[in-house]
C-alpha positions as CSV (number, residue, x, y, z in Angstrom):
1,A,-62.2,-124.2,-121.2
2,T,-63.7,-123.3,-117.9
3,S,-61.2,-125.0,-116.4
4,E,-58.4,-122.8,-118.0
5,L,-60.5,-119.5,-117.7
6,R,-60.4,-120.1,-114.0
7,R,-56.8,-120.6,-113.6
8,T,-56.3,-117.5,-115.7
9,K,-58.3,-115.8,-113.1
10,R,-56.6,-117.1,-110.3
11,K,-53.1,-116.1,-111.6
12,E,-54.4,-112.4,-112.3
13,R,-55.6,-112.1,-108.6
14,E,-52.3,-113.5,-107.6
15,S,-50.2,-111.0,-109.5
16,L,-52.8,-108.2,-108.3
17,E,-51.9,-109.1,-104.6
18,E,-48.5,-109.3,-105.4
19,L,-48.4,-106.0,-106.5
20,K,-50.6,-104.6,-104.1
21,E,-48.1,-105.9,-101.6
22,V,-45.3,-104.2,-103.6
23,M,-46.6,-101.1,-103.3
24,E,-47.6,-101.3,-99.9
25,Q,-43.8,-102.0,-98.9
26,E,-42.9,-99.1,-101.4
27,H,-45.5,-97.1,-99.3
28,M,-44.2,-97.8,-95.9
29,A,-40.4,-97.2,-97.6
30,E,-41.4,-93.9,-98.6
31,Q,-43.1,-92.8,-95.3
32,A,-39.8,-94.4,-93.7
33,V,-37.8,-91.7,-95.7
34,E,-40.1,-88.6,-94.7
35,E,-40.2,-89.5,-90.9
36,E,-36.4,-89.8,-91.6
37,E,-35.7,-86.6,-92.9
38,K,-38.6,-84.4,-90.5
39,V,-36.3,-85.6,-87.7
40,E,-33.0,-84.8,-89.8
41,V,-34.6,-81.2,-90.0
42,E,-32.8,-78.7,-87.3
43,Y,-34.6,-76.0,-85.8
44,Y,-32.8,-73.6,-83.5
45,Y,-33.2,-71.3,-80.5
46,E,-33.8,-67.8,-81.4
47,D,-32.8,-65.9,-77.8
48,N,-30.9,-66.9,-74.7
49,D,-34.2,-67.5,-72.4
50,T,-32.9,-70.0,-70.4
51,S,-35.2,-69.6,-67.6
52,R,-36.8,-72.8,-67.6
53,S,-33.6,-75.2,-68.3
54,L,-31.9,-77.4,-66.3
55,V,-28.6,-78.7,-65.6
56,V,-28.1,-81.3,-63.2
57,G,-24.7,-83.1,-62.3
58,M,-22.6,-84.9,-59.9
59,A,-19.9,-82.9,-58.2
60,N,-18.9,-85.4,-55.4
61,K,-15.8,-86.5,-57.7
62,A,-14.9,-82.9,-58.6
63,D,-12.5,-80.2,-56.8
64,L,-13.0,-77.0,-56.8
65,V,-10.8,-76.2,-59.6
66,Q,-12.9,-78.1,-61.9
67,I,-16.2,-77.4,-60.3
68,K,-15.1,-73.4,-61.3
69,R,-14.3,-74.6,-64.5
70,F,-17.8,-76.2,-64.6
71,V,-20.4,-73.7,-63.4
72,G,-18.2,-70.7,-64.4
73,S,-18.4,-71.5,-67.8
74,L,-22.0,-72.4,-67.7
75,R,-23.1,-68.8,-66.2
76,F,-20.1,-67.1,-68.5
77,H,-22.0,-68.0,-71.5
78,G,-25.6,-66.7,-70.1
79,F,-27.0,-69.9,-68.9
80,G,-29.4,-68.5,-66.4
81,G,-32.0,-71.5,-65.5
82,A,-31.3,-73.8,-62.7
83,I,-28.1,-75.6,-61.6
84,I,-28.4,-79.0,-59.2
85,L,-25.1,-80.2,-58.2
86,G,-24.8,-83.5,-55.9
87,I,-22.0,-83.7,-53.6
88,G,-21.0,-84.9,-50.2
89,A,-21.8,-83.7,-46.6
90,D,-17.8,-83.7,-46.1
91,A,-17.2,-81.1,-48.8
92,D,-14.6,-77.9,-48.2
93,A,-16.6,-74.6,-47.0
94,D,-15.3,-73.0,-49.8
95,I,-17.2,-74.9,-52.5
96,F,-20.1,-74.6,-50.7
97,E,-19.1,-70.5,-50.7
98,Y,-19.0,-70.7,-54.6
99,F,-21.9,-72.6,-55.0
100,K,-24.0,-69.8,-53.4
101,Q,-22.1,-67.1,-55.1
102,Q,-23.1,-68.9,-58.6
103,A,-27.2,-69.6,-57.5
104,V,-26.6,-73.2,-57.5
105,T,-28.7,-75.9,-55.6
106,V,-27.0,-78.2,-54.0
107,Q,-28.0,-81.9,-52.8
108,I,-26.1,-83.6,-50.3
109,I,-25.6,-87.0,-51.0
110,E,-26.1,-88.9,-47.7
111,M,-24.0,-92.4,-47.2
112,E,-25.6,-95.5,-45.5
113,L,-24.6,-99.3,-44.7
114,C,-25.1,-100.8,-48.5
115,T,-28.0,-103.5,-48.8
116,F,-27.5,-105.0,-51.7
117,E,-26.8,-109.0,-51.2
118,F,-23.5,-109.2,-52.3
119,A,-22.2,-105.7,-50.5
120,Q,-18.5,-106.4,-48.6
121,E,-19.0,-105.6,-45.0
122,G,-19.0,-102.0,-43.9
123,Q,-19.3,-100.6,-47.8
124,L,-21.1,-97.4,-48.2
125,C,-23.6,-96.7,-50.7
126,N,-25.6,-93.5,-51.4
127,S,-29.0,-92.9,-49.6
128,P,-31.4,-93.4,-50.2
129,Y,-30.6,-96.0,-52.4
130,P,-28.6,-98.5,-50.7
131,H,-29.5,-101.6,-52.3
132,V,-27.5,-100.3,-55.8
133,K,-24.3,-99.6,-55.9
134,P,-22.8,-95.9,-55.9
135,E,-21.3,-95.4,-58.9
136,W,-25.0,-96.7,-60.3
137,S,-27.3,-94.2,-58.1
138,Y,-26.2,-91.1,-59.5
139,F,-29.5,-92.0,-62.0
140,P,-32.3,-92.3,-59.4
141,L,-30.6,-89.6,-57.5
142,A,-30.4,-87.0,-60.7
143,R,-34.1,-88.2,-61.2
144,D,-35.2,-87.2,-58.0
145,W,-33.9,-83.7,-58.1
146,I,-35.3,-83.3,-61.7
147,A,-38.8,-84.0,-60.0
148,D,-38.4,-81.5,-57.3
149,C,-37.7,-78.5,-59.7
150,E,-41.4,-77.4,-60.3
151,S,-40.3,-74.6,-62.7
152,C,-37.9,-76.7,-65.0
153,D,-40.4,-77.9,-67.5
154,G,-37.6,-76.9,-70.7
155,P,-34.6,-78.5,-71.6
156,V,-32.8,-80.9,-69.1
157,L,-29.0,-81.9,-69.0
158,F,-27.7,-84.4,-67.5
159,T,-24.0,-84.7,-67.0
160,T,-21.0,-85.3,-64.4
161,V,-18.9,-82.3,-63.6
162,H,-15.4,-83.3,-62.9
163,N,-14.6,-83.6,-66.7
164,V,-17.0,-80.9,-68.6
165,F,-17.0,-77.8,-69.2
166,F,-18.8,-75.2,-71.5
167,Q,-17.8,-73.2,-74.6
168,R,-21.3,-71.8,-75.3
169,N,-24.9,-71.8,-73.7
170,P,-26.4,-75.3,-74.7
171,F,-29.6,-73.9,-75.0
172,G,-28.8,-70.4,-75.8
173,S,-29.4,-68.2,-79.1
174,G,-28.0,-70.3,-82.2
175,M,-28.6,-73.9,-80.6
176,P,-30.5,-76.6,-82.1
177,M,-33.6,-76.7,-80.4
178,I,-34.1,-80.0,-78.0
179,K,-37.0,-81.9,-79.3
180,S,-36.7,-85.6,-77.9
181,L,-34.1,-87.3,-75.8
182,Q,-30.4,-87.6,-76.8
183,L,-27.7,-90.0,-76.1
184,F,-24.0,-89.5,-77.1
185,Q,-21.3,-91.3,-79.0
186,E,-17.7,-91.6,-77.9
187,H,-15.3,-92.1,-81.2
188,W,-16.2,-95.0,-83.4
189,D,-12.5,-97.0,-83.1
190,V,-12.9,-96.7,-79.0
191,K,-12.2,-100.8,-78.3
192,Y,-12.8,-101.8,-74.7
193,G,-10.4,-104.4,-73.8
194,K,-10.8,-106.7,-70.6
195,Q,-10.0,-104.4,-68.1
196,S,-12.3,-102.0,-69.4
197,P,-15.0,-101.8,-66.6
198,S,-17.9,-101.6,-69.2
199,S,-16.6,-104.4,-71.7
200,Y,-16.5,-106.4,-68.6
201,L,-20.0,-106.3,-67.8
202,L,-21.4,-107.0,-71.0
203,Q,-19.4,-110.4,-71.6
204,S,-19.6,-111.6,-68.1
205,C,-23.3,-110.5,-67.6
206,K,-24.9,-110.9,-70.9
207,G,-22.5,-112.4,-73.1
208,I,-21.9,-109.4,-75.5
209,D,-18.8,-108.6,-76.6
210,Q,-19.0,-104.9,-77.0
211,R,-15.5,-104.9,-79.3
212,L,-17.9,-106.1,-82.3
213,N,-20.0,-103.3,-81.9
214,A,-19.1,-101.2,-85.4
215,E,-20.8,-97.8,-84.1
216,G,-19.4,-95.5,-81.6
217,H,-20.0,-96.4,-77.7
218,L,-22.7,-94.7,-75.9
219,T,-21.5,-92.6,-72.9
220,S,-23.6,-92.8,-69.7
221,E,-22.4,-89.5,-68.6
222,I,-24.3,-87.1,-70.4
223,A,-27.7,-87.1,-71.6
224,I,-30.1,-84.4,-72.7
225,G,-33.9,-84.4,-73.4
226,H,-36.8,-82.7,-71.8
227,W,-38.2,-83.1,-68.2
228,D,-40.8,-85.9,-68.9
229,E,-38.2,-87.8,-71.3
230,M,-35.0,-87.4,-69.1
231,N,-37.7,-88.9,-66.0
232,E,-38.2,-92.0,-68.2
233,Y,-35.0,-92.6,-69.5
234,L,-33.0,-91.8,-65.5
235,S,-35.9,-94.2,-64.4
236,T,-35.4,-96.7,-67.0
237,V,-31.6,-97.4,-66.3
238,Y,-32.5,-97.5,-62.8
239,Y,-35.0,-100.2,-63.4
240,Q,-32.6,-102.0,-65.2
241,M,-29.5,-101.4,-62.6
242,K,-32.1,-102.6,-60.3
243,V,-32.2,-106.0,-61.9
244,W,-28.5,-106.3,-62.5
245,M,-27.9,-106.1,-59.2
246,L,-29.0,-109.0,-58.8
247,K,-26.5,-111.2,-60.0
248,D,-22.9,-110.8,-58.7
249,E,-21.4,-111.0,-62.4
250,C,-23.5,-108.0,-63.3
251,H,-22.3,-105.5,-60.9
252,F,-19.4,-106.5,-58.6
253,K,-16.0,-107.7,-59.9
254,H,-14.1,-105.1,-61.4
255,A,-16.8,-102.9,-61.7
256,D,-16.2,-99.8,-59.5
257,F,-15.3,-97.5,-61.8
258,D,-18.3,-98.5,-64.0
259,T,-20.8,-95.5,-64.4
260,G,-24.0,-97.2,-65.9
261,Q,-22.3,-97.3,-69.5
262,A,-22.5,-101.6,-69.8
263,I,-26.5,-100.7,-69.0
264,V,-26.7,-98.2,-71.4
265,N,-25.2,-99.4,-74.3
266,F,-27.1,-103.0,-73.4
267,M,-30.0,-101.2,-73.5
268,R,-29.6,-99.8,-76.7
269,L,-28.4,-102.9,-78.3
270,A,-31.7,-104.6,-76.9
271,D,-33.6,-102.0,-77.9
272,R,-34.8,-101.2,-74.5
273,L,-34.4,-97.2,-74.2
274,P,-37.5,-95.2,-74.3
275,Y,-39.1,-94.7,-77.9
276,H,-37.4,-91.7,-80.2
277,T,-34.2,-91.5,-78.5
278,R,-32.1,-90.4,-80.7
279,F,-28.2,-91.5,-80.8
280,K,-25.7,-88.0,-81.7
281,A,-22.7,-89.6,-83.8
282,H,-19.1,-88.4,-82.6
283,R,-18.3,-84.8,-82.9
284,K,-21.5,-84.0,-84.7
285,S,-23.6,-82.4,-82.4
286,I,-23.4,-79.8,-79.7
287,V,-21.6,-82.4,-77.3
288,N,-18.0,-83.1,-78.2
289,I,-16.4,-86.2,-76.2
290,V,-12.6,-86.3,-76.6
291,G,-11.4,-88.3,-74.3
292,Y,-10.2,-90.6,-77.2
293,E,-8.4,-88.2,-78.6
294,G,-6.9,-86.7,-76.0
295,Q,-5.8,-90.0,-74.6
296,L,-3.6,-90.8,-77.6
297,A,-2.2,-87.4,-78.1
298,Y,-1.4,-87.1,-74.5
299,E,0.6,-90.6,-74.1
300,A,2.6,-89.7,-77.5
301,H,3.2,-86.1,-75.9
302,L,4.4,-88.1,-72.6
303,H,6.6,-90.7,-75.0
304,F,8.5,-88.5,-77.1
305,W,9.6,-86.2,-74.3
306,R,10.4,-89.4,-72.0
307,F,12.6,-90.7,-75.6
308,K,14.6,-87.4,-75.7
309,G,15.9,-87.8,-71.8
310,L,13.5,-86.0,-69.8
311,S,10.9,-86.9,-66.4
312,E,7.5,-87.7,-66.9
313,E,6.9,-84.9,-64.8
314,E,8.7,-82.6,-66.6
315,A,7.3,-83.8,-69.7
316,K,3.9,-82.6,-68.7
317,Q,5.0,-79.2,-68.1
318,I,6.1,-78.6,-72.1
319,P,3.2,-77.3,-73.9
320,Y,2.2,-79.6,-77.1
321,E,3.8,-79.7,-80.4
322,G,2.3,-76.8,-82.3
323,A,1.4,-74.5,-79.8
324,E,1.7,-71.1,-80.8
325,G,-0.1,-68.0,-79.4
326,N,-3.4,-68.6,-78.7
327,S,-3.6,-72.2,-79.5
328,W,-2.3,-75.2,-77.7
329,L,-2.6,-77.6,-80.3
330,E,-1.1,-78.7,-83.6
331,S,-3.9,-77.1,-86.2
332,D,-3.3,-80.4,-88.4
333,Y,-5.0,-82.2,-85.5
334,K,-8.5,-80.6,-86.6
335,L,-9.5,-80.8,-82.9
336,T,-9.3,-77.1,-82.2
337,D,-9.6,-73.7,-83.9
338,S,-7.2,-70.6,-84.2
339,D,-8.0,-69.6,-80.7
340,G,-7.9,-73.3,-79.3
341,Y,-11.4,-73.8,-78.8
342,F,-12.8,-77.7,-79.1
343,I,-14.6,-77.7,-82.6
344,D,-16.9,-80.1,-84.2
345,I,-16.3,-81.9,-87.7
346,F,-18.3,-79.1,-89.3
347,F,-15.5,-76.7,-87.7
348,N,-18.1,-74.9,-85.4
349,R,-17.1,-74.1,-81.9
350,S,-18.6,-77.4,-79.8
351,A,-21.2,-76.3,-76.6
352,I,-20.2,-78.8,-74.2
353,V,-16.8,-80.8,-74.0
354,H,-16.5,-83.7,-72.0
355,E,-13.3,-85.4,-70.8
356,Y,-10.8,-82.7,-71.5
357,N,-9.0,-84.0,-68.8
358,K,-7.8,-86.5,-71.2
359,F,-5.7,-84.0,-72.9
360,G,-3.2,-84.2,-69.5
361,Q,-1.7,-81.0,-68.0
362,P,-0.3,-79.2,-70.7
363,Y,-3.9,-78.5,-71.9
364,L,-4.9,-78.2,-68.4
365,T,-2.0,-75.4,-67.7
366,W,-3.1,-73.4,-71.0
367,L,-6.8,-73.6,-70.2
368,D,-6.1,-72.3,-66.3
369,N,-4.0,-69.2,-67.6
370,S,-6.6,-68.7,-70.9
371,I,-10.2,-68.6,-70.8
372,G,-10.3,-71.1,-67.8
373,K,-9.1,-68.0,-65.6
374,I,-12.1,-66.0,-66.8
375,Y,-14.4,-68.8,-66.2
376,S,-13.2,-69.1,-62.7
377,N,-13.4,-65.1,-61.7
378,F,-16.8,-65.4,-63.2
379,V,-19.5,-64.3,-60.7
380,F,-23.1,-64.9,-61.6
381,D,-25.3,-61.4,-61.3
382,P,-29.3,-62.4,-60.8
383,L,-30.0,-58.6,-62.2
384,N,-28.1,-60.0,-65.3
385,P,-28.4,-64.3,-65.2
386,Y,-28.1,-64.1,-69.2
387,N,-24.5,-62.5,-68.9
388,V,-25.4,-59.8,-71.3
389,D,-22.9,-56.8,-72.2
390,L,-24.3,-53.9,-70.2
391,T,-22.6,-51.4,-73.1
392,T,-24.0,-53.1,-76.2
393,G,-27.0,-55.0,-75.1
394,G,-25.6,-58.2,-77.3
395,N,-23.7,-61.2,-75.6
396,V,-20.8,-60.7,-74.1
397,S,-17.9,-61.9,-75.8
398,L,-15.4,-64.1,-74.7
399,A,-12.6,-63.3,-76.7
400,E,-13.0,-59.5,-76.2
401,L,-12.7,-60.9,-72.2
402,S,-9.7,-62.8,-72.1
403,G,-8.1,-61.6,-75.2
404,V,-7.4,-64.8,-77.2
405,N,-6.2,-64.6,-80.6
406,Q,-8.8,-61.5,-81.4
407,T,-7.4,-59.1,-83.9
408,I,-8.3,-55.2,-84.1
409,S,-8.5,-53.9,-87.7
410,D,-7.8,-50.2,-88.4
411,E,-8.8,-48.3,-91.3
412,S,-5.4,-46.5,-92.1
413,T,-3.0,-49.0,-91.5
414,S,-2.9,-53.0,-91.9
415,K,-1.3,-54.1,-88.9
416,N,-3.0,-56.1,-86.0
417,S,-2.6,-56.1,-82.7
418,T,-4.2,-58.6,-80.1
419,I,-5.8,-57.5,-77.1
420,D,-2.7,-58.6,-75.2
421,D,-0.6,-56.1,-77.0
422,L,-3.0,-53.4,-76.3
423,L,-3.0,-54.8,-72.0
424,V,0.8,-54.5,-72.7
425,E,0.7,-51.3,-74.2
426,T,-1.5,-49.9,-71.3
427,A,0.6,-51.1,-69.0
428,K,3.7,-48.9,-70.6
429,K,1.3,-45.9,-70.7
430,M,0.5,-46.6,-66.6
431,N,4.2,-46.9,-65.8
432,D,5.0,-43.9,-67.7
433,G,1.9,-42.2,-66.4
434,T,0.3,-41.4,-69.8
435,D,-2.8,-43.1,-69.1
436,G,-4.5,-39.7,-69.5
437,S,-5.7,-39.4,-65.4
438,D,-6.4,-36.4,-64.0
439,S,-5.3,-37.5,-60.9
440,Q,-2.5,-35.6,-59.2
441,D,-1.4,-39.1,-57.3
442,P,1.8,-40.4,-58.4
443,P,1.1,-42.9,-61.3
444,K,1.3,-46.5,-60.0
445,K,3.5,-49.3,-61.5
446,Q,1.2,-52.1,-62.9
447,S,2.6,-55.7,-64.5
448,P,0.5,-56.8,-67.9
449,Q,-0.7,-59.7,-65.8
450,G,-2.5,-57.2,-63.0
451,I,-3.8,-55.1,-66.0
452,K,-5.0,-58.1,-68.1
453,S,-6.6,-59.8,-64.4
454,A,-8.5,-56.4,-63.6
455,Y,-9.7,-56.5,-67.2
456,A,-11.1,-59.9,-66.9
457,Q,-12.8,-59.0,-63.5
458,K,-14.2,-55.6,-64.5
459,F,-15.0,-56.4,-68.0
460,V,-17.9,-53.1,-68.0
461,D,-15.5,-50.8,-66.6
462,E,-12.5,-52.0,-68.9
463,Y,-14.9,-52.4,-72.0
464,Q,-14.6,-48.5,-73.0
465,L,-10.9,-48.5,-72.5
466,S,-10.2,-51.4,-74.8
467,Q,-12.8,-49.8,-77.3
468,K,-10.6,-46.4,-77.3
469,L,-7.3,-48.6,-77.5
470,A,-9.4,-50.4,-80.5
471,Q,-9.2,-47.1,-82.7
472,T,-5.5,-46.1,-81.9
473,Q,-3.8,-46.0,-85.4
474,D,-0.5,-46.8,-84.4
475,I,0.1,-49.5,-82.0
476,T,4.2,-50.1,-80.8
477,G,6.1,-52.0,-78.8
478,V,7.3,-55.4,-78.0
479,K,4.9,-58.0,-77.1
480,E,5.5,-59.5,-73.6
481,S,4.4,-62.9,-72.0
482,V,1.6,-62.4,-69.5
483,T,2.3,-66.1,-68.0
484,G,5.6,-66.7,-66.2
485,K,7.3,-69.9,-66.5
486,S,7.3,-73.0,-64.5
487,T,10.2,-74.3,-62.5
488,V,10.4,-77.6,-64.3
489,Q,10.7,-75.6,-67.7
490,K,13.2,-73.3,-66.1
491,K,15.0,-76.2,-65.2
492,A,14.9,-77.7,-68.7
493,E,16.2,-74.4,-70.5
494,S,19.2,-74.2,-68.1
495,L,19.8,-78.2,-68.4
496,F,19.6,-78.2,-72.3
497,K,20.8,-74.5,-72.9
498,I,17.5,-73.4,-74.5
499,G,18.1,-70.5,-76.9
500,E,16.0,-67.8,-77.6
501,S,14.5,-67.5,-81.5
502,N,13.3,-64.1,-82.4
503,T,10.1,-64.8,-84.0
504,G,9.5,-61.2,-86.2
505,D,9.1,-58.0,-85.3
506,K,7.4,-58.1,-81.9
507,G,10.8,-59.6,-81.0
508,E,8.6,-62.7,-78.7
509,K,10.7,-64.9,-77.1
510,A,10.1,-68.4,-77.2
511,I,11.3,-72.4,-76.9
512,D,12.1,-74.1,-80.2
513,R,11.2,-77.0,-79.7
514,K,13.7,-78.1,-82.5
515,D,16.5,-76.9,-80.5
516,L,15.1,-78.4,-77.5
517,E,14.9,-82.0,-79.1
518,N,18.5,-81.5,-80.9
519,N,20.1,-80.2,-77.7
520,V,19.0,-83.4,-75.9
521,S,19.7,-85.4,-78.4
522,D,23.5,-84.4,-78.6
523,K,23.2,-84.5,-74.4
524,K,22.6,-88.4,-74.7
């Protein structure tokens, strides 16, 4: 009886211990869920004060046009913090003058002979890091520049310049607060082939087949975090780079175009990135990486028109299918809004657009003739660093400035008119001498395109005029194109006898894509 009682008590203790273990596991699971829920809570900036923020980038691969898209869009949307850009000493004088105009801190990247073991004879590296290949030295260089900015204790953006522009202030009002280091994933369907630098390095150096990774690959060209987090991230990646530089197969062969992506993704898989690093899914954050979609769309566009008989150069000059009004891409793609801005999966306008150049010349032509023109012409005002509308005290509206697909309603009429229509009407009034001016001088002829440029460059002066025109009850006239046709387009129209189609009451003349396709097919 005594032994039976002991066995019973022992079983009870074991059962209690098992129950205790289960309860501890459940408690840990509950804590994990609570912690995860805390992470998912988003807090947003309430103002546009970015005086302690920093954007640091590498501009040595960018030309003046790309730099203006980057810096101009950032300053236009009200970023008043520090901008530090690295560039070679041999850059054009126009670039340095533009940097001075936009209050950009320039860091000259000097060159010296590479010192790592497998360097080729005469190969140059970025100073003072000749022991690291040039494509990787951006990480320690940016770390040093960030450390030198004593006032930059707010959020920091580390990025490239040649393939990035901004549609909103990344740290402005309404944007999510930066609480931890953020890295960003590309499209989940990206499969790097054997010729990809990142794939080659991972396979040859670490034996990792990145194509088997079900998650989106992290980009190494953009990261966001606070000063201390960014410093830790850049330093950690730099340390791993020095380790990889000890092996020829980890850096040299076919790796000249890898900018550190292989290392960043290896560190993710090996859990070596800084603690509390957050990985942002594709198109679910302020950064929108559109390279995958852009490459597919551009290749399909070129293939279609080559099949129809055009050369590749001629195909580049033709807009994407579905390009109407202010939109440059078919809305069914769900990549842009009605004004042509890139959007995330929640249909919100993305703040940072990465790899936009992958959409090719059709998009770049549209960009430089619309919002890109505004960015390029914008000049930073130190007395108005957040680009506040001086007439209203609010933020300047890009749509009001560029005239892209903004409708103006009138209470007494159901007609809608875009800013471009108003500009055309203004040009007509000036040409007719009916602009209401008290001057006795003969009225000067001025084209709609000239009016639009002046309107863009002198927003404050023209703002009152646009408000007055917005209240006009009867706005009529023919909507004219403010952008000229390229030589290739004219050649295509002449070659294939492209007809003109009436698009409605405004009598707009446009290229009918179906007529073009039919004419090309008939000619073939």
